N, C-alpha and C positions, 0 to 999 in steps of 0.2 A: 377536960377531955378524958374520957375513960379509955385506958389502954389495955383492957382485959382481952386475953386470948380465948378463943373458943375451947370448950372442954373436949379436946380431941379423943381422949380416952373413951368418953361416953359415946361420941359420934361414931368412932370406928367399932366399938364393941357392939353398938346397935346395928350397924351395917352388916357386920360379920354374922351376928346372931340371926338377923332377918333374911339376908340375901346370900350369904356365903358361909354357912355353918361348918362346912368342910375345911375351911381355912383357919378355924379357931386355934388349933394346936400350933400351926405354923406361926401365927401372930402373937401367941400367948406371951412370949418373952418381952416383946415391945409393949404390949398392953399392960404388963405388970409394973412398968416404970411409973414413978411418982410424977415426974414432969417430962413433957415431950419437947424435944428440940425441933427445929424446922426440918432437919434431916430425918428425924424419927418419923415425922408425918409423911415425908416423901417415901421413906422405906415402907411404911405401912400401906400407903396408897399403891405402891408397886406390888406389894405382896397380895393385896386384896384384889386389885383390878388388873394387874399385869401390865404389859406394854400395850399402848394403844396404837392405832394406825397413825402413820406419819401425818396425815392431813389434820386429824383432830389434835395432835400434839402441837402442830404449828399454830392452830387457832388458839390454843390455850396458853401459849408462851407469853403473850402480852399480859396475862393476868397473874403471872408468877411474881413473887417478890421474896427476897431473902434478907434476913436481918444480919447484922454484923457477925454475930456468933455462928450463924450457919455458913456464911461466906468463909470465915476463918476455919471452920471445921472442914469444909470442902478443900480449901487450900492446904491445910495440914495433912489431910488424907492424900492429896496429890504428892506432897513432899515426901511423906512416909512410903508411899507405894511406888514412887519413881515413875509415875505415869506422865505422859505429855498432855497438853491442853485438849487435844482431840479425843483421847481416850477418856479423860475425866468428863468432858462435855457430853459424850455419848452415854456414859454411865449415869450421870445425873440429869440428863436431858436438858442441858443448858447450852448456850452459845459459846463457842471458842472465844469470841470477842469479849463476852462477859468475863470469862476467866482471865483473859489478858488484862482487861480493865481493872478487875479486882486486885490482881497482883500489883499492878502499877499503883493503884490507890493505897492499898494496905501495906505493901512492903516499902513503899516510898515514905509512908507515914511513920514507919518504925525507925527509919534512919535518922 
């Protein structure tokens, strides 16, 4: 089974150049990265498309998935910033329950 990731750099560069050339300067820092993490893709998506209506967000929630490194990055961000589950959930557009579950799974794993 081939576990190759899409070429997000090319995908987002093409989208920006074709549909949102005004956002090229804003996204340039992320586009220059050699490798993209899951959170980089989320950040780029928010920078290019902005926040969507709540109905479309709810519809797309079931199609989201996070790898372990992205989950750990989100949890580390929460720890460093001192934010609660609700604040982090809003920022990353994920469920508070997901955050609680990740904490239980990954922090229990470390013990």
